[in-house]
C-alpha positions as CSV (number, residue, x, y, z in Angstrom):
1,M,-81.4,141.9,-147.8
2,H,-82.0,143.2,-151.3
3,I,-79.7,145.8,-152.8
4,L,-80.9,147.5,-156.0
5,S,-78.7,148.4,-158.9
6,Q,-79.3,152.1,-158.6
7,N,-76.8,151.9,-155.6
8,S,-73.7,151.7,-157.8
9,I,-70.1,152.6,-157.3
10,Y,-67.2,153.0,-159.8
11,E,-64.4,152.7,-157.3
12,F,-63.6,150.7,-154.2
13,S,-62.7,153.0,-151.4
14,A,-63.0,153.4,-147.6
15,D,-64.6,156.7,-148.3
16,S,-67.5,155.2,-150.3
17,P,-70.7,155.6,-148.1
18,A,-72.3,152.3,-147.2
19,I,-75.8,151.9,-148.6
20,A,-76.7,148.9,-146.3
21,E,-75.6,146.7,-143.5
22,C,-75.7,143.0,-143.1
23,Y,-74.7,140.5,-140.4
24,P,-72.3,137.6,-140.9
25,G,-74.1,134.6,-142.2
26,E,-76.8,136.7,-143.9
27,E,-77.9,136.0,-147.5
28,C,-78.0,139.1,-149.7
29,I,-79.4,139.7,-153.2
30,F,-77.5,142.2,-155.4
31,E,-79.2,143.5,-158.5
32,T,-76.5,144.5,-161.0
33,L,-76.3,146.6,-164.2
34,D,-74.3,145.3,-167.1
35,C,-70.7,146.5,-167.5
36,F,-72.0,149.4,-169.7
37,G,-74.2,150.7,-167.0
38,G,-77.4,150.0,-169.0
39,Q,-76.4,152.5,-171.7
40,I,-76.8,150.1,-174.6
41,K,-80.4,149.2,-175.4
42,S,-80.3,147.9,-179.0
43,E,-77.9,147.3,-181.9
44,Q,-78.9,150.7,-183.3
45,D,-77.1,152.4,-180.4
46,D,-73.7,154.0,-181.0
47,L,-71.0,152.4,-178.9
48,S,-68.5,155.2,-179.6
49,H,-70.8,157.6,-177.6
50,L,-70.6,155.6,-174.4
51,D,-69.9,157.5,-171.2
52,L,-66.9,155.5,-170.0
53,T,-67.2,157.0,-166.5
54,R,-70.4,154.9,-166.2
55,T,-68.8,151.5,-167.1
56,N,-68.2,148.6,-164.8
57,P,-70.5,149.7,-162.0
58,A,-70.6,147.6,-158.8
59,T,-73.7,147.4,-156.6
60,G,-72.9,148.5,-153.0
61,P,-71.0,148.9,-150.9
62,V,-72.4,147.0,-148.0
63,V,-71.0,147.0,-144.5
64,V,-70.7,143.5,-143.0
65,K,-71.3,144.1,-139.3
66,G,-68.6,143.3,-136.8
67,T,-65.9,142.5,-139.4
68,R,-62.5,143.9,-138.7
69,K,-59.4,144.7,-140.7
70,G,-57.2,141.7,-141.0
71,Q,-60.0,139.1,-141.2
72,L,-61.2,137.3,-144.3
73,L,-64.6,137.9,-145.9
74,R,-66.1,134.6,-147.0
75,V,-68.5,135.1,-150.0
76,A,-70.5,132.0,-150.9
77,I,-71.9,132.4,-154.5
78,L,-75.3,130.8,-154.3
79,D,-77.1,131.8,-157.5
80,I,-76.9,134.1,-160.5
81,A,-79.9,134.9,-162.6
82,C,-79.0,136.6,-165.9
83,S,-81.1,139.1,-167.8
84,S,-81.6,138.8,-171.6
85,P,-80.3,139.9,-173.9
86,G,-76.6,140.1,-173.1
87,I,-74.1,142.2,-175.0
88,I,-70.7,141.3,-176.4
89,S,-68.4,144.0,-177.7
90,T,-64.9,145.2,-178.6
91,H,-63.4,148.6,-179.5
92,P,-60.1,150.2,-180.4
93,G,-57.5,149.9,-177.7
94,I,-59.1,147.0,-175.8
95,G,-58.6,143.3,-175.9
96,I,-55.5,141.2,-176.7
97,L,-55.8,142.2,-180.4
98,R,-56.3,145.8,-179.6
99,S,-54.4,147.0,-182.7
100,T,-56.4,144.8,-185.1
101,F,-59.9,146.1,-184.7
102,R,-60.1,149.8,-185.4
103,R,-63.8,150.5,-184.9
104,Y,-66.5,149.7,-182.4
105,F,-68.2,146.3,-182.7
106,F,-71.0,145.0,-180.6
107,Q,-74.0,142.7,-180.8
108,M,-77.0,141.8,-178.6
109,V,-76.9,138.2,-177.4
110,P,-80.3,136.5,-176.7
111,I,-80.3,134.2,-173.7
112,K,-82.9,131.5,-173.8
113,A,-83.5,128.2,-171.9
114,G,-80.0,128.3,-170.5
115,F,-78.1,129.1,-173.7
116,C,-76.4,132.2,-175.2
117,H,-77.0,132.5,-178.9
118,V,-74.0,134.2,-180.5
119,D,-74.0,134.6,-184.4
120,G,-76.1,131.4,-184.8
121,I,-74.0,129.4,-182.3
122,S,-75.8,128.2,-179.1
123,L,-73.6,128.0,-176.1
124,P,-74.6,126.9,-172.6
125,I,-74.4,129.7,-170.1
126,D,-72.0,129.6,-167.2
127,P,-72.7,132.8,-165.2
128,M,-69.9,134.4,-163.2
129,I,-69.1,137.6,-161.4
130,G,-66.5,139.9,-163.0
131,V,-66.2,142.6,-160.4
132,I,-66.3,141.7,-156.7
133,G,-64.3,143.1,-153.8
134,V,-63.9,145.2,-150.7
135,A,-62.4,148.6,-149.9
136,P,-58.6,148.5,-150.3
137,E,-56.0,149.3,-147.6
138,K,-55.6,152.9,-148.8
139,G,-56.9,155.2,-151.5
140,S,-59.4,154.2,-154.1
141,I,-59.2,151.7,-156.9
142,S,-61.4,151.8,-160.0
143,T,-63.9,149.0,-160.4
144,R,-62.3,148.5,-163.8
145,A,-59.0,147.3,-162.1
146,P,-58.2,144.1,-160.2
147,G,-56.0,143.9,-157.1
148,R,-55.5,142.3,-153.7
149,H,-58.9,143.7,-152.6
150,G,-60.6,141.8,-155.5
151,G,-62.1,144.2,-158.0
152,N,-62.3,143.4,-161.7
153,L,-60.9,139.9,-161.4
154,D,-62.8,138.5,-164.4
155,T,-62.3,134.9,-163.1
156,R,-64.7,132.2,-164.4
157,E,-64.5,130.3,-161.2
158,I,-66.3,133.0,-159.3
159,H,-69.6,131.3,-160.0
160,P,-72.4,129.5,-158.1
161,G,-71.3,126.7,-156.0
162,N,-67.9,128.2,-155.2
163,I,-66.7,130.5,-152.4
164,L,-64.5,133.6,-152.7
165,Y,-62.2,134.6,-149.8
166,L,-61.2,138.3,-149.7
167,P,-58.7,139.9,-147.3
168,I,-60.5,142.7,-145.3
169,Y,-58.5,145.9,-145.3
170,Q,-61.1,148.2,-143.6
171,D,-63.5,147.5,-140.7
172,G,-66.9,146.5,-142.1
173,A,-65.3,145.3,-145.4
174,L,-67.4,147.6,-147.6
175,F,-68.3,144.9,-150.1
176,A,-69.7,145.4,-153.6
177,L,-70.1,143.3,-156.8
178,G,-71.1,143.7,-160.4
179,D,-70.0,143.1,-164.1
180,V,-71.8,139.7,-164.4
181,H,-71.1,137.6,-167.5
182,A,-73.5,134.9,-168.7
183,L,-70.5,133.3,-170.4
184,M,-66.8,134.2,-170.7
185,G,-63.7,132.3,-171.8
186,D,-60.4,132.4,-169.9
187,G,-58.5,135.5,-170.9
188,E,-61.6,137.5,-172.0
189,I,-59.6,138.3,-175.1
190,C,-61.8,140.8,-176.9
191,G,-62.4,142.7,-173.7
192,A,-65.8,141.4,-172.9
193,G,-67.8,138.2,-172.2
194,V,-71.5,138.1,-172.7
195,E,-72.2,141.1,-170.5
196,V,-75.5,141.0,-168.6
197,A,-77.5,142.7,-165.9
198,A,-78.2,140.1,-163.2
199,R,-79.6,139.2,-159.8
200,V,-76.9,137.7,-157.6
201,L,-77.5,135.8,-154.3
202,V,-74.5,135.5,-152.0
203,R,-74.0,134.6,-148.3
204,L,-71.5,136.9,-146.5
205,D,-69.5,135.6,-143.6
206,V,-66.3,136.3,-141.8
207,I,-63.4,134.1,-140.6
208,E,-60.0,134.8,-139.0
209,N,-57.2,135.1,-141.4
210,R,-55.0,132.5,-139.7
211,F,-52.4,132.2,-142.5
212,G,-52.1,135.8,-143.6
213,L,-53.8,135.4,-147.0
214,N,-53.5,138.8,-148.7
215,T,-54.9,138.2,-152.2
216,P,-58.3,136.7,-153.3
217,L,-58.7,132.9,-153.1
218,V,-61.6,130.9,-154.7
219,E,-62.7,127.6,-153.2
220,A,-64.3,125.0,-155.5
221,P,-65.4,121.5,-154.3
222,E,-62.1,119.8,-155.2
223,R,-59.6,122.7,-155.5
224,F,-58.7,126.2,-154.6
225,F,-57.6,128.9,-157.0
226,F,-55.0,131.4,-155.8
227,L,-55.6,134.7,-157.7
228,Y,-52.9,137.3,-158.4
229,S,-52.8,140.5,-160.5
230,A,-49.7,142.3,-161.8
231,P,-48.8,144.7,-164.7
232,S,-47.5,141.9,-166.9
233,L,-48.4,138.3,-167.4
234,E,-44.8,137.2,-166.5
235,D,-44.9,139.2,-163.2
236,A,-48.4,137.9,-162.4
237,F,-47.2,134.3,-162.7
238,Q,-43.8,134.7,-161.1
239,E,-45.0,136.9,-158.1
240,G,-48.2,134.8,-157.8
241,A,-46.2,131.6,-157.7
242,K,-43.9,133.0,-155.0
243,E,-46.8,134.2,-152.8
244,C,-48.8,131.0,-153.3
245,L,-45.8,128.9,-152.2
246,E,-45.3,131.1,-149.1
247,F,-49.1,130.8,-148.3
248,L,-48.9,127.0,-148.7
249,Q,-45.9,126.9,-146.4
250,K,-47.9,128.6,-143.7
251,V,-50.9,126.3,-144.2
252,T,-49.1,123.0,-144.4
253,G,-45.8,123.5,-142.6
254,W,-44.0,121.7,-145.5
255,K,-40.6,122.7,-146.8
256,A,-40.4,125.1,-149.8
257,E,-38.8,122.5,-152.0
258,K,-41.5,119.9,-151.4
259,L,-44.2,122.5,-152.2
260,Y,-42.3,123.7,-155.3
261,F,-42.1,120.1,-156.7
262,L,-45.8,119.4,-155.9
263,M,-46.9,122.7,-157.5
264,S,-44.9,121.8,-160.6
265,V,-46.6,118.4,-161.1
266,S,-50.1,119.2,-159.9
267,S,-50.9,122.9,-159.9
268,H,-52.2,124.3,-163.2
269,F,-51.2,127.9,-163.9
270,R,-53.9,129.6,-165.9
271,V,-55.0,133.1,-167.1
272,S,-58.2,134.7,-165.8
273,Q,-58.0,137.9,-167.9
274,L,-55.6,139.7,-170.2
275,V,-57.3,143.0,-170.8
276,D,-57.7,145.0,-167.6
277,P,-55.1,147.5,-166.3
278,L,-53.4,144.5,-164.5
279,F,-53.3,140.9,-165.7
280,T,-55.0,138.3,-163.4
281,V,-53.8,134.7,-163.2
282,K,-55.1,131.8,-161.2
283,I,-53.0,129.0,-159.6
284,E,-54.8,125.8,-159.0
285,I,-54.4,124.1,-155.6
286,P,-55.8,120.6,-155.7
287,K,-57.3,119.6,-152.3
288,G,-56.2,116.0,-152.8
289,V,-52.6,117.1,-152.8
290,F,-52.4,120.1,-150.5
291,P,-54.3,119.9,-147.2
292,V,-55.5,123.5,-147.1
293,R,-57.9,124.3,-144.3
294,L,-58.7,127.9,-143.9
């Protein structure tokens, strides 16, 4: 199945009409716009005139046939092909240094032979998906925000070779993705990575949620990443640690104190992004330490 970027949404909601259906196990191609919705064409454009209602579009939503509320959507990221050039930007009120930069800055970033070229520096691309999620349990959530449904997670590990698990809150899931970055550092501190339009290949599947996972989880070859979003970085780490420990208790059957000790010596606590309406953190779960089997 091939979904074109003209099928875009700006919020995740059970009320968003599905534009296609796919079956579990099916591979799907999503064509995506950049986070500016294709509004920037050259460095002569005026960033201050952006229509902010057209930012962070996600392509979709797609109904995954037969999926039910309470299950897990298993999203295997198979490939990301980035368009050139990309765009990097910042503007007043965004980024970790939001009070420092008082006007709009942006530049086009050529992408050639697997490298981004930023101000004379060549950096190898590492494409990842910024916005990816399903319809939430109730109401609607902007594609600019992260949450338990996924959304604007801006997590570098959501890239080819890894698998994202999302709790399903509505029958059919209503899955969408967008906001691809050719390259982004942890934190995304200026409010942007190298923002690109892209062609994303994923395989959508469904499994039973045996352990009650209720927040996104990324699986890499040697580790999992438990993702959690909250209004402050302290809350994200504290609440995320608590929920991660409770999840590991269900999976392993181990006592809380054993898990707490093992998390302290082997689980790295890192930041995904610092600039969205909620902060997103990631808690590493090494497979060699924790026998997690979904």
